[in-house]
N, C-alpha and C positions, 0 to 999 in steps of 0.2 A: 766558188769563184764566179759561176754563171749568175748567181743572184746579185753579187756585188756589181757586175758589169751592167745588169739591167737597172739596178737602183741608181747607179751613176748616170746612165743615159736618161732616166726619167727626171732626175734632179736637173740635168743640163737642159732638158726640154722646158721644165717649169721655170727655171731661171731665165732662159732666153726669151720665153713668152712674157715674163714679167718685165723685161727690159723693153720689149716692143710695145707693151701696153703703156709703160711710162712715157715712151716717146710719143705715142698717139695722144695721150692726155696732155702733154706739153703743147702740142700743136693746137688742140682744142682750147686750151687756156689762152694761148696767144690770140686765137680768133675771137674768143669771148671778149678780150680787151679791145679788139678792133671795132666791133659792131655792137649796136645796142638799140633799145627802143623798137624792137622788131615786132611787128604785128602781121596780120595776114595780107595787108596791102602795102606795107612800107618797112624800111629799116634804115638806120643811120650808120654811115661809115665814118668812124672817128679819124682824127688827125694821125698821120704817120703810118697808115696801114695799107697803102697802095689802093688800087681800084677794086671795087666790089659791086655786086649786084644782088638785089633781093630775088628770091625765087619762091614759087609755089609748085607743089607736086599735086597733080590732079588724078584722083582715083588710083593712087599708088603707082602711076606709070609716067604720065606726060609731065615734063618739067617746063614751066613757063618762067621767063626771066623779066625783071624790071630793068630800068636803065642802069648801065654801068656808070658809076660815079666815082669821083676822086675823094680826097680827104675832106672831112667835115661837111659832108653832103648827104642828102636823102635819096634813096633809090625807091621809086614808086612803081607799082604794077600798073600796066596800061589799062587793064580791065579788072573788074571784080569777079572772080571765078567761083563757081559752085563746085562742090565735091572736093575741096582742098583737104588732102590728108596730111601734108607736111608743108612747112614754110620756114624760111630763114634767110641767111646771107651766105654768099660764097665769093671767093676771089674772082675777079674778072680779068 
């Protein structure tokens, strides 16, 4: 009986983790449809996705943001940064 309860608990954890993972993937897919043409210095916010801004992460710590823009507009970084470890777009 003890093995059955442990097995059931493990299956519940795996299944609930899978559901959370699917929800996270759906959000990323929506974001991917909203933004595009992203480079280290700019990104385009497509129509119907609300406001967004380009970002750079410097040395894995400091986040720098470009202009927050509306639909069908470009977000540009104000400067060209050295030591960029990540870049992309986020909702503003």
